[in-house]
C-alpha positions in Angstrom: 145.8 -41.6 45.6 143.2 -42.9 43.1 141.9 -40.3 40.6 139.0 -41.1 38.2 137.5 -38.5 35.9 133.9 -39.2 34.9 133.2 -37.6 31.6 131.8 -37.9 28.1 133.7 -36.6 25.0 131.2 -34.1 23.7 130.8 -32.2 27.0 132.7 -28.8 26.7 133.4 -28.7 30.4 134.9 -32.2 30.3 137.0 -31.2 27.3 138.3 -28.2 29.3 139.4 -30.5 32.1 140.9 -33.2 29.8 142.8 -30.5 27.9 144.3 -29.3 31.2 145.2 -32.8 32.1 146.9 -33.3 28.7 148.8 -30.0 29.0 150.1 -31.1 32.4 151.2 -34.4 31.0 149.3 -36.2 33.8 149.0 -40.0 33.5 147.6 -40.7 37.0 144.0 -40.2 36.1 141.6 -42.9 34.9 138.9 -41.9 32.5 135.4 -43.2 33.0 133.1 -42.4 30.0 129.5 -42.4 31.2 128.1 -42.7 27.7 130.3 -45.6 26.8 129.9 -47.5 30.0 126.6 -48.1 31.9 128.7 -49.2 34.8 130.5 -45.9 35.0 127.3 -43.9 34.7 125.6 -46.0 37.4 128.6 -45.6 39.7 128.7 -41.8 39.2 125.0 -41.6 40.2 125.4 -44.0 43.1 128.4 -42.4 44.7 127.9 -38.7 43.6 124.1 -38.7 43.7 123.8 -37.1 40.3 124.8 -37.6 36.7 126.8 -34.4 36.4 130.1 -34.4 34.5 132.9 -33.6 34.7 133.3 -35.2 38.1 136.7 -36.1 39.6 136.6 -38.9 42.1 139.5 -38.4 44.5 139.9 -41.7 46.5 136.2 -42.3 45.8 134.9 -38.8 46.8 133.3 -36.7 44.1 134.4 -33.2 43.1 132.3 -31.4 40.5 132.7 -28.2 38.4 135.4 -28.0 35.8 137.2 -25.0 37.3 137.2 -26.6 40.8 138.7 -29.8 39.3 141.4 -27.8 37.5 142.2 -25.8 40.7 142.4 -29.1 42.7 144.7 -30.6 40.0 146.9 -27.5 40.0 147.3 -27.7 43.8 148.0 -31.5 43.7 150.5 -32.1 40.9 151.3 -35.7 39.8 
């Protein structure tokens, strides 16, 4: 399963999700910073239809909202 978290570092909701990922010790999630990479931002908008972060791509399908992402990660441990 491919997991990609689209984020930017100053977003408080992104920080909430990243903090949870760190607490869980997960290493199976690729970070895509939409402020550091125009390619990541364009892909987020193209696939997800909006520039909202955090967004977890699960095998290419977007999941928005920090608490929904955390709930999904809890239900699908690494």
